N, C-alpha and C positions, 0 to 999 in steps of 0.2 A: 471535440471531446468524445470519447467512446462511451457507449452505454455501459454503466456499471451494474445497474439493476433494471429489471423490467417486471412489472406485475400486470398480468393480462387477464381481463374479464373476471376479476375476483368476486365471488358470490359468498355471502354469509347470512344465514337465517338464524334468528332466535325465536322462541315461541311468541307468535303474534307480531313479529317485527322482521322486516327485511333490512338488515343493517348495511349490507353492501350489495349493490345491484350492478354487476358487470363493470366494476371499477378498474380502470387501467391507469398506471402511472409509471414513468421511467425516471432514472436518475443517472446523470453523467459524472465522470470523475471530476473532482474539484469544483463542483457546483453546489449551490444552496437552492434546493427546490422547496418552495413554501407550499404548505397544504393548509387551506383555510376553509371555513364553513361554520355554520351554527353548531351549538352543542347538540349532539345526537345525529350529526350529519354523516358520521362513519369514520372520521379521521383516526381516532384512537383504535377503533376496531381494525382498521387497515394496518396500522402499525403493529398491533398484536398478532395479526396474521403473519406479517413479515418476521416477527421475533419467534414465532412458533408457539406463543402462549395461547393462541386461538387457532383452531383448525378450520381452514376454509372449506366450504361446501363444494366449490368448483373453481376453476381458473388455474393459471400457471404462473410460476415465479422463475425468473432466469437471473443468474449472477454471471456476468461476463459471458453471456450467450449460452451458458450451461444451465439446463433445467434442474431445479432443486426442489426438494420437499422438506419442510420443517414441521416436525411433530412435537418439538419441545424447544424451549429457549436454549438449551445446551447445544442443540444441533445448529441453530443460527449463529451462535457465538463462535463455533468452529470456523465459520465463514467470515469471522471478524465483523459481524453485525452487532451493534450495540444500541440499546434503546434507553432514553431517559423518559420515564413515564411521568404523567401529571400527578399521579398518586405515588408518594414515595415508597420505594421497595427496599427499605432499610430495616435492620434489626436493632431495635432500641437499646437492648442490653449490651451490644457489642460496641467496641470503640470505633472512632472514625476510620482509623487505619484498617481495622479488621473488616469493616464494611466495604471499604474501597477494594480490598483484596479477597473478598468473600468468594469462594469457589476457585480461586487461583492463588492460594496462599504461598508465600515464600517459605521454604523449609530448609533446615539443616538436618539431613537424614530424615528421622521420624518426627522431629520437633519443629514447631513454628519458629521462624527467625523474625521475632517481633521487632527487633532493633532495625533490621533492614526494611521491614514493612513500614515502620514509622517514618524512616528517612524518606523513602520513596513517596509515601502518602503526603508528607509535608511538602515535598518538591512539587507534586502535582497540584496541590491546593495553592501553592505559591504562584504557579503558572496562571491561575485564575485571579491573581491579585489579592488573595485572601490570606489571613493569618488565623488559623484554627488549630487549637491544641488537639492533635490527632490521637492523643491518648484518652480524650474525654469520650464517654459513651454518648450515643446519638440522642438519648432522651434528655441530655443536658444542653443540647444545641437549640438555637432559635430556628424558626421555619426557614429563614433565608440561608442560614448556615447548613441546614439539612439539604437544601436544594443544591448548594455548592458541592456538597459531598456526593450527591447523585451525579452531578456533572463530572466530578473528578473520577468517580467510579467508572464512568463510561469512557473517558479519554485516556486512562492509565493503560500503558501497553499499546499493542497494535489495534487499530480500528480502520476499516475500509468504508463501511457504511454506518453513519450515525444518525439516528432519528431522535429528535428533541421535541417532546410534547409539552408545550407551555413552560419552557424552562425559566422564563423571566418573571413569572407571576409574583413570586415573593421577593424579587431582588431589588436592590437600590439602583439608582442611575449609574453610580460608579461600578457596581458589580456587573450591570448589563454591558457597560462599555468594555470592561475586562473580558466578559464572555465573548463579545463580538470580535475582540482581538484574537482570542483563541480560535474562534471559528475561521477567521481569515488565515491563520497559520495552518489550520487543518486543511483548508482549501489548497494552500500552496503544496501540501503533501499529497494532493489528489484524493483526499477523502471526500466522498459524496455525502451530503447532509440533507436530510428531510427535516424541515423546520415548521412546526405547528405553533401558531400564536394567534390570539384574538386582538393583539395590539397591532393594528394595521400599519402604524408608522414604522414598526420594526421590519415588516415585510418589505417595505420599500427601501429600507436602509441596508438590509443584509442579503436580500434575495436576488437570485438570477432569473428564476422562473416561478410561476404560481399556478396551482391547480385548485379549483373550487369544487367542493362537494356540497350537495344539498339533498337531504332525505335519502342518503345512501347512494346517490347517483352522481356521476361526474358531469358537471354542467359547464365547465370552462377550464382551459389550460393554455397558457401563453407565456411569453417573456414578460417580466415585470414591467418593462418600459411601455408595453402595449396597453396597460390599464391604469386608471387612477383610483383613488380611495372610494369615491362615490360609486364608480362602476363595480368595484369589488363588493361593496355593501349590498348593492342591488342584486348582484349575482348570488351572494350568500343567503339573503333573506327572501329573494324572489319578489320584492316589492320596494317601492320608494319609502324611506322613513322621513316623516315630516319634521325635520329639525333634529339634530343629534341629542339635544338636551331639552325636553319639553318643560316649560316653566310651570311652577306651582301658582295656581290662580286663586287659592283659598285666601279668605280674609283672616288676618291675624286676630285671634281672640284673646281671652283672659290668660293670665299666667297659669300654666299647668304644673311647671316644675321650677323650683328655686333651689340652687346650691349655694351655700353660704360658708365661706372660709374653710372649704373642705381640704383635708390633708390626709395622706397615707404615707407609707414608706417611699412611694414613687412620685407623689404629687404634693404641691405645697400651696396652701391658701387660695384655693380655687373658688371663685364666685361667678355665677351667671344665672340667667333665667331662660326658660323655654316657654313658648306661648302656644295655645291651641291653634292649629292650622299652619304652624311654622315648620319649615325645614331648616334646621340649624346644622351647619357644617363644622367639623373640627379638623384643622390642618396642623401640620408640624412635621419635623424630621423624625426619622426612626429614633426611638428612645426619648421622644419629647414628653411622653406620658399620656398620649391620647387614649390608648386602650386601657391603661391603668386607671384613668379617670372614670371611664364608663364601667369598668369592673368594680370600682369602689362604690359607684352609685347603685350597681346591681347587687351588691353584697358579696361579690366573689373575692374582693380584697378587703382587708380590715381597714376601717377608717380610724385614724388616730385623733382627729378633731374636726369640728365643723358640723353643719346641720343640713338636712335635706327637707324641703317642704313640697308637698303635693297638694294642689288646689288650696294653698294658704295654710295647710295643716302640717305641722312637723311630724315626720315619720322616722322611725329608727329601723334601719335595714341592716341586719347582721348576716343575712344569708340570701342566696338567689331565690329561695322559696318565699321569703318575706318580700322580696322585690316583686315577684310575680303576683303575690297576693295584693300588693300595692298598685298593680296595674302597669308594671314596667316589664318590657320584653327586650332581650339582648340577642341579636344575631351575631355570633362570634366570628372573628376573622378566619379561624381555621375550622371550617364547617365539617371537614372529615373527621378531625380528631375530637373536637369539642361540641360540635353541633348535631351530630348524627350517630345513630347506632347502626353501623355499616352492615352488620349481619342480619338486620331485621328488615321487615317489609315497609313499604311506604305507609300502609295503614298504621302499623305499630309506631312508626316515627312521628306521624302527625298527631295521633291520639294520646301519646304518652303524657302530655302536659295537662290533659283535661279528663283523665279517667274517672275522676270523682263525679263528673257531670254525666257519665255514661252508665252509672250504676242503676240497676233495678234490684233493690234490696242489697244482698251480699254479692251479687254477680253483675258482670259487665253486660250491658245490653248490646249484642252484636248488631242489631238493627239500627240502634242509635249511632253506634260507632261507625258502621259502614256508610250510613246516610250522611253523617257529618264530614267524614273523610272524603267521600266521593264528591261532595259539593266543592270542597277546596281543590281537589284533584282536577275537576272539570274547569273551575273558574281560572285556575293558574295555568291550565293547558300543559300539565306535566306529560312529557312524552314517555310513555311506558305502557305495556300491555294492560295492566290493571293495578289496583291499589295493593295487591298482594305481591307485586314485583319487589325483589330485594333492592334496597337503596344502593348497595355496592355495585350493581349493574348499570346504574344511571350515569349520564354525563354530568359534568360539573355544574352546568346551568340548571339541570333538572334536580340535582341534589339541593341546590340553593332554593329552588321553588318549594321543595319539601320542608326545608327549615322554615321558610316564610309561612307556609301553610300551617305548621304547628303553632307558630306564635299568633297568627291571625285567629286561630281557634280560641285562644285565650281571651280575645277581645280586649287586649291591653290598650290603654290610652296614651302611653309613652313608649315609643318604639325606637330602639337604638340599633343602627346598622353599622357594623364594623367591617369595612372593605366589602360591601355587598356585591360588587361586580368583578372582583378579582378572578381572573381565569374564565370569564364568561363572554360569550360572543355578543356582537352588536345588537342582534335582534332581541335576545333575552335582556340585555342591558336596557334597551328601550322599554320593554315590558316592565322592568323593575322600577325605572324612573316614573312611569305612568302610575304604577301601583303606589309608590311613595306619595305622589301628588294626590291620588284618590283618597289615601288615608288622611292626608292633611285636610282635604276638603270635608272629610267626616268630622273634623275637629280634633284630631289626634295631634300630639306633638311628636316631631320626628327629629332624631339626631343622626347624622351621617358622618362617619369617619372615612376618609378616602385619601389615598396617596397620589391619585391622579388629579392634579390641580384643575385641568379643564373641566372634569366631571364635577368637582366640588363647587367651582365657580358657576357652572351651568345650572345646577339643581338647587343650590342653597339660597335662602332668603338673607341669612347672615352667616358669617364664618368667624369662628373663634380660632385664633392662632396660638399654639403652645410652643414653648421652648424650655427644656430642662425642668419639666414638671410644673411650669407656671404659665399662666395666660399672659401673652405679650401684646395682644391687640384683638380688636373685633372690627370686622369690615362688613359693610352692607353689600348686597348683590351688585349694586350699581358701582360701588367704589372698589371692588375687588379685582385684582389682576395678579399674575404670577410674581411679578417683581415685588409688589407690596407684601404678598404673603411670605415669600422667601426672606425678605429683609426682616420681618417680624419673627420668622421661624429661627433666625440666627442671632437674635438680639443679645443673648447672653454669651455668645461664642466669641472666643478670641480669634484673630485672623488665622492663627495656626490651627485652632480647633475647628474652624469652619471647613478646612480642607479635609479633616478627618471625619467630620460628621457624615452620616449616611443619609442621603436625600433620595427618596423613592422616585421612580420614573415618573416624570410629570408632563411629558409631552403628549 
């Protein structure tokens, strides 16, 4: 195979951070070259350099042995280079078809040929095994559907080099399978693909070669068959991890939360208890009502009937503020859209929930705010130059740490984590698992929603399984396995319906 792309000795500095330190990588025609590393290792920055979105400080880029310079995304697109970013680059108010053809619209003279764009957009979405109404605006689509639009946007028309940054994070197992089929077809057309993922099982399924970055440096590059999962993890984090899922050693205490016959538009007659020191998992297929359940408890969705008790006292929660005042914290699934103010600093994002505690009279005490935020910043080991760094510039794992820091500052006794490790590397995952266990040891009650069944089984003391808005079973840590969970997760589904249900990637 000929070299399609070469990036040699790429350097990139940000204030206080050396993001890329003489990183070199090459890509051959018709291969999948996997790029792995912890959050903040430099993977996304390297791809932004390739796309022209970020200007390198030094180094060289060659396409088919010809030296090129990219100073904008439009310049790289002329060379048929396309990037699927981890953060969606979609216009919410435009339709799916308009987003897919943004910047390369099909026209009849001076006017858009919307009919032709709709037809071709639907055909491209269909290649991915999806059915999305391409006339719907992006803000009406789910997170998984938006990801499929990003992928469709990248593969429509001609492409020679395709970089995919965490493309499967919000996708179901069926959607991932369809995506891998598309990748194999692109390989047959001699498209070179750079594939970034924290799901190491995907690396071994779809990759030909793998390159590991750590702290902005290249530490390893080889054929996939020359390494195994444990070796990759050690290369990524620079150390051995003692067990993939550290167990909660806290003793189960008194009941801290009781939900009794809770119903909303999306859930029906839900009852369960959560105890101090317990990690309670919630499993289910996409659409089972897991997120809707915790949103109802948090006051984000309206409760139509039922009761909530905290420490044996009934509480009425009609808004997130009332939930926070009752000692409940919710780390949402979409941290970028719902969990963070992207254009604000780390300091502002962490302190926003506790500003009342920072007041000196009518004014915020900067000393109190900085001291409190700096403490969380240091304890969670956020990788950033300072607390004044913009959240938008952080990696996915460090953004999640900022969300965690904000809720830890509220000193809530009931913490709900919705997909806490989605799109996060193994090192930070391990840190989050240990943090969850430490919170449980402090006597807090923890609820974790996760679509990765090994993770849920590994960290939970008990697991609630949901199907179609109802609880279908509860399993202990010792009694839980994938088969039992999936059987309970499809309890109300017909044989035909089971095939159409979306099951999140669980391997």
